[in-house]
C-alpha positions as CSV (number, residue, x, y, z in Angstrom):
1,M,-36.4,-19.9,-22.7
2,A,-34.3,-21.0,-25.6
3,L,-33.1,-18.6,-28.3
4,Q,-34.6,-19.3,-31.7
5,S,-33.3,-18.7,-35.2
6,M,-35.9,-17.7,-37.7
7,T,-34.7,-20.3,-40.2
8,G,-36.3,-23.7,-40.2
9,F,-38.2,-26.5,-42.0
10,A,-40.6,-29.2,-40.9
11,R,-42.8,-31.8,-42.6
12,R,-45.4,-34.0,-41.1
13,E,-47.7,-36.4,-42.9
14,G,-50.3,-39.0,-41.9
15,T,-53.7,-40.5,-42.6
16,S,-57.2,-40.0,-41.3
17,G,-59.8,-42.5,-42.5
18,R,-59.4,-42.7,-46.2
19,W,-57.5,-39.4,-46.4
20,R,-53.8,-38.7,-46.6
21,W,-52.5,-35.3,-45.4
22,A,-49.1,-33.6,-45.3
23,W,-47.9,-30.3,-43.8
24,E,-44.8,-28.5,-45.0
25,L,-43.6,-25.6,-43.0
26,R,-40.8,-23.2,-43.9
27,S,-39.4,-20.2,-42.0
28,V,-36.9,-17.5,-42.9
29,N,-35.9,-14.1,-41.5
30,G,-38.5,-11.4,-41.2
31,K,-39.0,-8.1,-39.3
32,G,-42.3,-9.4,-37.9
33,L,-44.5,-12.5,-38.2
34,D,-45.7,-12.9,-41.8
35,L,-47.8,-16.1,-42.3
36,R,-48.5,-17.3,-45.8
37,L,-50.9,-20.3,-46.0
38,R,-51.8,-22.6,-48.9
39,L,-54.7,-24.8,-48.1
40,P,-56.5,-27.2,-50.5
41,P,-60.0,-26.4,-51.8
42,G,-62.6,-27.2,-49.2
43,L,-60.3,-26.6,-46.2
44,E,-60.1,-22.8,-46.4
45,R,-62.3,-22.7,-43.3
46,M,-59.2,-23.8,-41.3
47,E,-57.2,-20.7,-42.1
48,T,-58.3,-18.7,-39.0
49,D,-57.4,-21.5,-36.6
50,V,-54.1,-22.2,-38.4
51,R,-53.1,-18.5,-38.1
52,R,-54.1,-18.4,-34.5
53,I,-52.1,-21.6,-33.6
54,M,-49.0,-20.5,-35.5
55,G,-49.2,-17.0,-33.9
56,E,-49.2,-18.6,-30.5
57,Q,-46.0,-20.5,-31.3
58,F,-43.9,-17.8,-32.9
59,S,-43.4,-14.1,-32.9
60,R,-41.1,-13.4,-35.8
61,G,-40.3,-14.9,-39.2
62,N,-41.6,-15.1,-42.8
63,M,-43.4,-18.5,-42.6
64,Q,-45.1,-20.6,-45.2
65,A,-47.5,-23.4,-44.4
66,N,-48.6,-25.7,-47.1
67,L,-51.2,-28.4,-46.6
68,S,-52.0,-31.1,-49.1
69,V,-54.9,-33.6,-48.7
70,S,-55.8,-36.5,-51.0
71,A,-58.0,-39.5,-50.9
72,A,-56.2,-42.7,-50.3
73,E,-59.2,-44.6,-51.7
74,N,-62.0,-43.3,-53.9
75,R,-65.6,-44.4,-53.0
76,F,-68.3,-44.0,-55.5
77,E,-72.1,-44.4,-55.3
78,T,-74.7,-44.7,-58.1
79,V,-77.6,-42.3,-58.3
80,L,-80.6,-43.2,-60.4
81,N,-82.5,-40.4,-62.0
82,Q,-86.1,-41.6,-61.3
83,D,-87.7,-39.0,-63.5
84,A,-85.5,-40.0,-66.5
85,L,-86.3,-43.7,-65.9
86,A,-90.0,-43.0,-65.8
87,N,-89.8,-41.2,-69.1
88,V,-87.9,-44.1,-70.7
89,L,-90.4,-46.6,-69.5
90,A,-93.3,-44.4,-70.6
91,M,-91.7,-44.0,-74.1
92,R,-91.3,-47.8,-74.3
93,D,-95.0,-48.3,-73.6
94,Q,-96.0,-45.7,-76.2
95,L,-93.9,-47.4,-78.9
96,A,-94.9,-50.9,-77.9
97,G,-96.8,-51.5,-81.2
98,V,-94.1,-49.8,-83.4
99,I,-90.9,-51.3,-82.2
100,D,-89.7,-54.7,-81.0
101,P,-90.9,-54.8,-77.3
102,A,-87.8,-56.5,-76.1
103,P,-87.1,-56.2,-72.3
104,L,-84.8,-53.4,-71.3
105,T,-81.4,-54.7,-70.1
106,L,-79.2,-53.1,-67.6
107,D,-76.6,-52.4,-70.2
108,T,-79.2,-50.5,-72.2
109,L,-80.2,-48.4,-69.3
110,L,-76.6,-47.6,-68.4
111,S,-76.0,-46.4,-71.9
112,I,-78.7,-43.8,-71.6
113,R,-77.0,-40.5,-70.7
114,G,-78.3,-38.9,-67.5
115,L,-80.2,-42.0,-66.3
116,V,-77.5,-43.3,-64.0
117,E,-74.8,-41.1,-62.4
118,F,-71.7,-42.3,-60.6
119,R,-70.3,-39.8,-58.1
120,E,-67.8,-39.9,-55.2
121,T,-69.4,-40.7,-51.9
122,Q,-69.6,-37.8,-49.5
123,D,-68.1,-38.1,-46.1
124,S,-70.3,-37.7,-43.1
125,E,-70.0,-34.7,-40.8
126,E,-68.4,-37.0,-38.2
127,E,-65.8,-38.2,-40.7
128,I,-64.9,-34.7,-41.8
129,A,-64.6,-33.5,-38.2
130,A,-62.3,-36.4,-37.4
131,R,-60.1,-35.7,-40.5
132,D,-59.9,-31.9,-39.6
133,A,-58.9,-32.8,-36.0
134,D,-56.1,-35.1,-37.3
135,V,-54.9,-32.5,-39.7
136,T,-54.8,-30.0,-36.8
137,K,-52.8,-32.4,-34.7
138,G,-50.4,-32.8,-37.6
139,L,-50.0,-29.1,-37.7
140,L,-49.1,-29.0,-34.0
141,A,-46.6,-31.8,-34.5
142,A,-45.0,-30.0,-37.5
143,L,-44.8,-26.7,-35.5
144,A,-43.1,-28.6,-32.7
145,D,-40.5,-29.9,-35.1
146,L,-40.0,-26.5,-36.6
147,K,-39.6,-24.9,-33.2
148,L,-37.0,-27.6,-32.3
149,M,-35.0,-26.8,-35.4
150,R,-35.2,-23.1,-34.8
151,E,-34.0,-23.6,-31.2
152,Q,-31.1,-25.8,-32.4
153,E,-30.1,-23.0,-34.9
154,G,-30.6,-20.5,-32.1
155,A,-28.2,-22.4,-29.8
156,A,-25.5,-22.3,-32.5
157,L,-26.1,-18.6,-33.1
158,S,-25.9,-17.9,-29.4
159,R,-22.4,-19.4,-29.3
160,V,-21.3,-17.3,-32.3
161,L,-22.8,-14.1,-30.8
162,L,-21.2,-14.8,-27.4
163,N,-17.8,-15.1,-29.1
164,H,-18.4,-11.7,-30.8
165,V,-19.4,-10.2,-27.5
166,S,-16.2,-11.5,-25.9
167,T,-14.1,-10.0,-28.7
168,I,-15.9,-6.7,-28.3
169,E,-15.1,-6.8,-24.6
170,D,-11.4,-7.7,-25.3
171,L,-11.0,-4.8,-27.7
172,T,-12.7,-2.5,-25.2
173,H,-10.0,-3.5,-22.7
174,V,-7.3,-2.9,-25.3
175,I,-8.5,0.6,-25.8
176,E,-8.9,1.2,-22.1
177,R,-5.4,0.1,-21.3
178,D,-3.7,1.9,-24.2
179,P,-0.8,4.1,-22.9
180,S,-2.2,7.0,-24.9
181,R,-5.1,7.2,-22.4
182,T,-3.0,7.7,-19.3
183,P,-3.4,11.1,-17.6
184,Q,0.2,11.9,-18.4
185,E,-0.2,11.3,-22.1
186,I,-3.4,13.2,-22.3
187,S,-1.8,16.1,-20.4
188,A,1.2,16.1,-22.7
189,R,-1.0,16.2,-25.8
190,V,-3.1,19.0,-24.4
191,K,0.0,21.0,-23.5
192,A,1.3,20.5,-27.0
193,Q,-1.9,21.6,-28.6
194,V,-2.1,24.7,-26.3
195,A,1.4,25.6,-27.2
196,L,0.3,25.5,-30.9
197,L,-2.5,27.9,-30.0
198,M,-0.1,30.2,-28.2
199,D,2.2,30.3,-31.1
200,G,-0.6,31.1,-33.5
201,A,-2.0,34.0,-31.4
202,G,0.0,36.9,-30.1
203,A,-2.1,37.5,-27.0
204,L,-4.6,34.8,-26.1
205,D,-7.1,35.5,-23.3
206,R,-6.4,33.3,-20.3
207,D,-10.0,32.3,-19.9
208,R,-10.2,31.4,-23.6
209,L,-7.0,29.4,-23.1
210,H,-8.5,27.4,-20.2
211,A,-11.7,26.8,-22.2
212,E,-9.7,25.5,-25.2
213,A,-7.6,23.3,-23.0
214,A,-10.7,21.8,-21.3
215,L,-12.3,21.2,-24.7
216,L,-9.2,19.4,-25.9
217,A,-9.0,17.3,-22.8
218,T,-12.7,16.3,-23.1
219,K,-12.3,15.3,-26.7
220,A,-9.3,13.2,-25.8
221,D,-11.1,11.3,-23.0
222,L,-12.8,8.0,-24.0
223,R,-14.0,7.1,-20.5
224,E,-17.7,7.5,-21.3
225,E,-17.5,5.5,-24.5
226,I,-15.6,2.7,-22.8
227,D,-18.1,2.6,-19.9
228,R,-21.0,2.4,-22.2
229,L,-19.4,-0.4,-24.2
230,K,-18.9,-2.4,-21.0
231,A,-22.5,-1.8,-20.1
232,H,-23.7,-2.9,-23.6
233,V,-21.5,-6.1,-23.3
234,A,-23.2,-7.0,-20.0
235,A,-26.6,-6.3,-21.5
236,A,-25.9,-8.4,-24.5
237,R,-24.8,-11.4,-22.4
238,D,-27.8,-11.0,-20.2
239,L,-30.2,-11.1,-23.2
240,L,-28.4,-14.1,-24.7
241,D,-28.6,-15.9,-21.4
242,R,-32.2,-15.0,-20.9
243,G,-33.3,-16.3,-24.3
244,G,-36.7,-16.0,-25.9
245,P,-37.5,-13.4,-28.6
246,V,-34.7,-11.0,-28.0
247,G,-33.6,-10.3,-31.6
248,R,-34.9,-6.8,-31.7
249,K,-33.2,-5.8,-28.4
250,L,-29.9,-7.3,-29.6
251,D,-30.2,-5.4,-32.8
252,F,-30.7,-2.2,-30.8
253,L,-27.6,-3.0,-28.8
254,A,-25.7,-3.6,-32.0
255,Q,-26.5,0.0,-33.1
256,E,-25.3,1.3,-29.7
257,F,-22.1,-0.7,-30.1
258,N,-21.6,0.9,-33.5
259,R,-22.2,4.4,-32.2
260,E,-19.6,4.1,-29.5
261,S,-17.0,2.6,-31.8
262,N,-17.6,5.5,-34.3
263,T,-17.0,8.0,-31.5
264,I,-13.9,6.2,-30.3
265,C,-12.4,6.3,-33.8
266,S,-13.3,10.0,-34.3
267,K,-11.7,10.9,-30.9
268,S,-8.6,8.8,-31.1
269,N,-5.2,10.4,-31.3
270,A,-3.3,7.2,-31.1
271,S,-2.8,4.7,-34.0
272,A,-3.3,1.7,-31.6
273,V,-6.6,3.0,-30.4
274,T,-7.7,3.7,-34.0
275,A,-6.7,0.2,-35.1
276,A,-8.7,-1.3,-32.2
277,G,-11.6,0.9,-33.0
278,I,-11.7,-0.2,-36.6
279,E,-11.4,-3.9,-35.6
280,L,-14.2,-3.2,-33.1
281,K,-16.4,-1.9,-36.0
282,V,-15.8,-5.1,-38.0
283,V,-16.7,-7.4,-35.1
284,I,-19.9,-5.3,-34.4
285,D,-20.9,-5.6,-38.0
286,Q,-20.5,-9.4,-37.8
287,F,-22.5,-9.4,-34.5
288,R,-25.3,-7.4,-36.0
289,E,-25.5,-9.5,-39.2
290,Q,-25.9,-12.7,-37.1
291,V,-28.5,-11.0,-34.8
292,Q,-30.7,-10.5,-37.9
293,N,-31.3,-14.3,-37.8
294,L,-32.7,-14.3,-34.3
295,E,-36.4,-14.3,-33.4
C-alpha cells in the first residue's frame, strides 16, 4: 500500500440532465480525519453518504468538500389560479350593465396579480435520483484524484524520509566507531576518574570504590543507545516500505530517536561523539517535521 501525504487538491465537474455540478476537495495535515462539507440547499440529505464515502477512503487529514449545483437551463410552467379567474369572470358579469362589456383579452388577464403564476418546473423523482447518482459518481472520481495526488506527495516524502533514516544510521555508526568508545579508552577514563576520587578522599572504602567505578563505566557506555537506534532505523525502513497510514507510528519512532540522541549527548565524554549526537538531533527533527505530513 502506497504512502500518502495529507496534502492534496482535486476538482471534478460534470452535467446530469439540465444540471451542472462541481466538486472541490482540499486536504491538509490533521491529527485525525476532520471532514468539513459545504452542500447546496436541497442536497443536505447527501451529507451522511458523503461522510461515509470519504471515511472509507482516508483515515487522516483536515478535509474540505465543496459541492456546487446549478441549472444549465431554466424550465418554467404557468399555473392558473382557477378561483381567482372565476372571481374575475363573476365580477365582469355583475358589472355588465355598468361598464363596457368588452371581451377580456389575454394581456388583461396576465396583468391581474395572482391570476397567473410562472414557476420553475419541478424535476421528477427519477430525474432527481439520476442527478444525485451522477453527483455521487463525481465525488468518487474526485476522491480518486485526491488520493492519487496524496500518493504522489507520499512517494516524494518517502524518499526524503529514507534519506533522513540513512543519515541517522550513518551518524549512529560514527558514534559506534568513535575511538573514545573502545574498552581501552573507557578504562583509561574510569581510572582517571577513580584517581580523582582517591585524591579527594583520605580513606575510601574498597566496595564503595568498586561501586563508583562500575557506575562511571556504565555511564560511559553507549551500547544500549546505539543498539536501540539501529533497531529504530530498521523499524522506520520497514514502515516506509510497508506503506499505508503509518504516520503515527513513524512519529512515535521519531520521539524514540530523539530520546536516544539526548541520552548519547548527556553521556558523551568525547567531542566527536557530542558533535555527532547534536547532528543526529538536527536530522531527527527534520525527520519528525516531514513525518507530520504523512497519513
